[in-house]
matplotlib code that plots the C-alpha trace (Angstrom):
import matplotlib.pyplot as plt

x = [0.0, 1.5, 2.4, 1.8, 1.5, -1.8, -3.5, -4.8, -8.4, -9.5, -13.2, -14.8, -17.4, -14.9, -15.6, -11.8, -8.9, -7.6, -7.9, -6.1, -5.5, -4.9, -2.9, -3.5, -1.8, 0.0, 0.7, 2.5, -0.5, -2.7, -0.4, -1.4, 0.9, 3.3, 1.0, 1.0, -1.1, -1.2, -1.8, 1.1, 1.4, 2.9, 3.6, 4.5, 5.5, 4.3, 5.3, 6.8, 9.4, 9.8, 11.0, 9.8, 10.8, 10.4, 11.3, 14.6, 15.7, 14.8, 14.6, 14.4, 11.0, 11.2, 9.1, 9.6, 10.4, 8.6, 8.4, 7.4, 6.2, 5.4, 2.6, 3.5, 6.2, 6.4, 6.3, 5.8, 5.9, 6.9, 6.1, 7.9, 5.6, 6.7, 6.5, 3.7, 3.8, 1.5, 1.4, -0.6, -0.8, -2.1, -3.1, -3.8, -4.0, -1.2, -3.8, -5.1, -2.1, -0.8, -0.5, -0.5, -2.3, 0.3, 3.4, 3.3, 7.1, 6.7, 5.4, 4.3, 5.2, 8.9, 9.6, 8.1, 10.0, 13.2, 12.6, 11.9, 15.0, 17.3, 15.6, 15.7, 12.4, 12.9, 13.4, 14.1, 12.4, 13.9, 11.7, 10.3, 9.2, 8.0, 5.5, 4.1, 3.7, 1.8, -0.4, -1.2, -2.0, -4.3, -6.1, -6.6, -7.9, -10.3, -11.5, -12.0, -13.6, -15.9, -16.8, -17.8, -18.8, -15.9, -13.9, -12.9, -11.2, -9.8, -8.4, -6.6, -5.2, -3.8, -2.2, -0.6, 0.6, 2.4, 4.0, 5.2, 6.7, 8.5, 10.0, 11.0, 12.1, 14.0, 15.5, 15.3, 17.2, 20.0, 20.1, 22.2, 19.2, 18.5, 21.8, 21.7, 20.8, 22.7, 19.9, 21.1, 21.8, 21.8, 23.6, 25.4, 24.3, 20.6, 21.1, 22.7, 19.8, 17.3, 19.3, 19.6, 15.8, 15.3, 17.9, 16.7, 13.0, 12.9, 14.8, 14.3, 14.2, 13.6, 14.6, 17.2, 18.9, 19.1, 20.3, 23.0, 24.3, 24.4, 26.1, 23.8, 21.2, 17.7, 16.0, 18.5, 17.7, 14.0, 14.0, 16.2, 14.3, 10.9, 12.2, 13.2, 10.5, 7.4, 7.0, 8.4, 10.5, 7.8, 5.5, 8.0, 9.2, 5.6, 4.9, 8.0, 6.9, 3.5, 5.2, 7.2, 4.2, 2.2, 5.1, 5.3, 1.4, 1.4, 4.7, 4.5, 2.2, 3.6, 1.0, 0.3, 2.4, 5.3, 4.9, 4.3, 7.7, 9.5, 8.5, 9.3, 5.7, 5.6, 2.6, -0.2, -2.7, -0.1, 0.4, -3.2, -3.8, -0.9, -1.7, -5.4, -4.6, -2.4, -4.0, -7.6, -8.1, -6.7, -3.7, -6.1, -8.4, -5.5, -4.2, -7.6, -8.5, -5.1]
y = [-0.1, 3.4, 5.6, 9.2, 12.3, 12.3, 15.3, 14.6, 15.6, 17.5, 17.6, 20.6, 20.7, 20.8, 23.8, 24.6, 23.6, 21.0, 17.3, 14.6, 10.7, 9.5, 6.4, 4.7, 1.7, 1.9, -1.1, -1.0, -2.0, 0.8, 3.6, 6.4, 7.0, 10.0, 13.0, 16.6, 19.1, 22.8, 21.8, 21.6, 18.0, 16.9, 13.2, 11.5, 7.8, 5.7, 2.2, 0.2, 1.1, 2.0, 4.8, 8.1, 10.0, 13.8, 16.2, 14.5, 12.6, 9.0, 8.9, 6.0, 6.2, 4.9, 5.3, 8.7, 10.5, 13.5, 14.8, 18.4, 18.6, 22.1, 22.4, 21.5, 19.1, 15.7, 12.9, 9.2, 6.7, 3.1, 1.1, -2.3, -5.2, -6.9, -3.9, -1.7, 1.9, 3.3, 7.2, 10.2, 12.8, 16.5, 18.5, 22.0, 25.2, 27.7, 30.5, 28.7, 29.7, 32.6, 36.1, 37.4, 40.7, 41.4, 40.3, 40.1, 39.4, 35.8, 32.9, 29.5, 28.2, 28.9, 25.1, 24.2, 27.0, 26.0, 22.5, 23.5, 26.0, 23.3, 20.5, 18.5, 17.4, 14.6, 15.2, 13.0, 14.6, 15.0, 13.3, 16.5, 17.8, 14.4, 14.2, 17.8, 16.9, 13.7, 15.5, 18.0, 15.3, 13.6, 17.1, 17.8, 14.3, 14.4, 17.8, 17.2, 13.6, 14.5, 18.1, 19.6, 23.3, 25.4, 22.4, 24.6, 27.0, 24.3, 22.3, 25.5, 26.5, 23.0, 23.1, 26.6, 25.4, 22.4, 24.5, 27.0, 24.2, 22.7, 26.1, 26.9, 23.3, 22.5, 25.9, 26.5, 27.0, 25.2, 23.8, 21.6, 19.5, 19.0, 18.3, 18.2, 14.7, 13.2, 11.1, 11.3, 7.7, 6.0, 6.2, 9.5, 9.6, 9.4, 12.3, 14.2, 13.6, 14.8, 18.0, 18.3, 18.0, 21.1, 23.0, 22.5, 22.4, 24.9, 22.6, 19.1, 16.7, 13.1, 9.6, 9.5, 12.8, 11.9, 8.3, 9.5, 12.1, 9.6, 7.0, 4.3, 2.6, 4.0, 0.8, 0.7, 4.6, 3.9, 1.0, 2.7, 6.1, 4.5, 2.4, 5.7, 8.1, 5.9, 7.6, 7.3, 10.2, 12.0, 12.2, 13.5, 16.0, 17.3, 17.5, 19.6, 21.8, 22.3, 23.3, 26.0, 27.1, 27.7, 29.8, 32.0, 32.4, 33.6, 35.6, 37.3, 38.9, 36.8, 35.7, 32.0, 31.7, 32.9, 30.6, 27.8, 28.4, 29.1, 25.9, 23.7, 22.8, 22.1, 24.3, 26.3, 23.4, 21.0, 23.2, 23.6, 19.9, 18.9, 21.5, 20.8, 17.0, 17.8, 20.9, 20.1, 23.5, 25.6, 27.9, 30.9, 29.5, 28.8, 32.4, 33.8, 31.4, 32.0]
z = [-0.1, -1.0, 1.9, 1.8, 4.1, 6.0, 7.1, 10.5, 10.9, 14.0, 15.3, 13.8, 16.4, 19.4, 21.7, 21.7, 19.5, 22.2, 22.0, 24.0, 23.1, 26.5, 27.3, 23.9, 22.9, 19.7, 17.7, 14.1, 12.1, 13.9, 13.3, 10.9, 7.9, 8.0, 9.2, 8.9, 10.6, 11.9, 15.4, 17.9, 19.3, 22.7, 23.1, 26.4, 26.4, 29.2, 28.3, 25.3, 22.7, 19.3, 16.8, 16.1, 12.8, 13.2, 10.6, 9.5, 12.6, 13.8, 17.6, 20.1, 21.7, 25.3, 28.5, 30.1, 26.8, 25.9, 22.2, 21.3, 17.7, 16.4, 13.7, 10.2, 11.2, 9.3, 11.9, 12.0, 14.9, 14.5, 17.7, 18.3, 17.7, 20.9, 23.0, 21.7, 22.8, 25.3, 25.0, 25.7, 22.8, 23.3, 20.2, 20.2, 18.1, 18.8, 19.1, 22.2, 24.2, 22.3, 23.8, 27.3, 28.2, 30.9, 29.1, 25.4, 25.2, 26.7, 24.7, 26.0, 22.7, 23.4, 24.0, 20.7, 18.7, 20.4, 19.2, 15.6, 15.7, 17.1, 15.3, 18.5, 19.4, 22.1, 25.8, 28.8, 31.6, 35.2, 37.9, 39.2, 35.8, 34.8, 37.7, 36.9, 33.2, 34.1, 36.5, 33.8, 31.4, 33.9, 34.4, 30.6, 30.1, 33.0, 32.0, 28.1, 28.8, 31.7, 30.6, 34.0, 34.0, 32.8, 31.4, 28.3, 30.6, 32.9, 30.1, 28.6, 32.0, 32.6, 29.1, 29.7, 33.2, 31.7, 29.0, 31.6, 33.8, 30.8, 29.9, 33.2, 34.0, 30.8, 30.5, 26.8, 24.6, 26.8, 30.2, 32.5, 33.1, 29.4, 27.5, 23.6, 22.6, 19.5, 18.0, 14.6, 13.8, 10.4, 7.1, 6.6, 2.9, 4.2, 6.7, 3.9, 1.4, 3.9, 4.5, 0.6, 0.2, 2.6, 1.0, -2.6, -2.7, -5.5, -7.8, -9.0, -6.0, -7.1, -6.3, -9.2, -8.3, -4.7, -5.3, -7.7, -5.2, -2.3, -4.6, -4.1, -6.4, -6.6, -5.2, -2.2, -1.6, -1.9, 0.6, 3.3, 2.9, 3.4, 6.4, 8.0, 7.2, 6.3, 3.0, -0.4, -1.8, -3.9, -0.9, 1.4, -0.9, -1.6, 2.1, 2.7, -0.2, 1.2, 4.7, 2.9, 0.9, 4.2, 5.5, 2.3, 2.3, 6.0, 5.9, 2.5, 0.0, -3.0, -5.6, -6.0, -9.1, -7.2, -4.4, -6.5, -8.4, -5.2, -3.6, -6.8, -8.0, -11.8, -12.3, -10.6, -10.9, -9.5, -6.5, -5.9, -6.1, -3.7, -1.5, -1.1, -0.7, 2.5, 3.9, 3.2, 1.5, -1.3, -0.8, -1.1, 1.5, 3.7, 3.5, 4.2, 7.1, 8.8]

ax = plt.figure().add_subplot(projection="3d")
ax.plot(x, y, z, "-o")
ax.set_aspect("equal")
plt.show()
């Protein structure tokens, strides 16, 4: 079955853009394909083991690990068949925690933006912070499941409290408690290929070009690439191009033709088709909606 980037749907009728998958068991056959969404995602691993591909790094996934995944970041979980992952995932729109009427210089999204900037998404939590995170996850789950009066406010406050504790406890961007983790294992040619895709989205980026540059055969490249990312090269490149297009749509006033060209799409119809398949709306609708 062909793997492709998956746009994770979120309930349109939800009272606030916050949802939680609490202590779900993840088997290899039940995992979604690589997915991509605007919501920010926080994943805590309770039990089991596996791998987690995020952006361009393959991480070990072990009990006690916390993963901070900013919106529009390609990610794919690979649970072990013998030790399936039990994890809690919280999804939220960044607008839910954005802005402080008393201090607009501080952002509760600092931990996520630091992860994006450093391209380091995994954290092994010290015991005091881990207990606070677990307590916050329990609170969010209880509020969003039982829906007592004021549950929307309570869920949001629990999320804000957790993000504040993470920022203070982990000391972004650097801290003695949280040393930089070197998780970039794997073939050097594959890591270089992932970097090359990021750096050359405007030009031709296909299996043949990448395999030739890596000095391996296209079948071997394709097999290793998919085992790492869960996607084939074309789908991965398209997802990266859509992520870049979203940035340009929000940060510039460029026309659609210019953005399509900047992101390496063959034509405007091709741009619209791929963008809509991954974002669930046209580029124009995305710009207007955001």
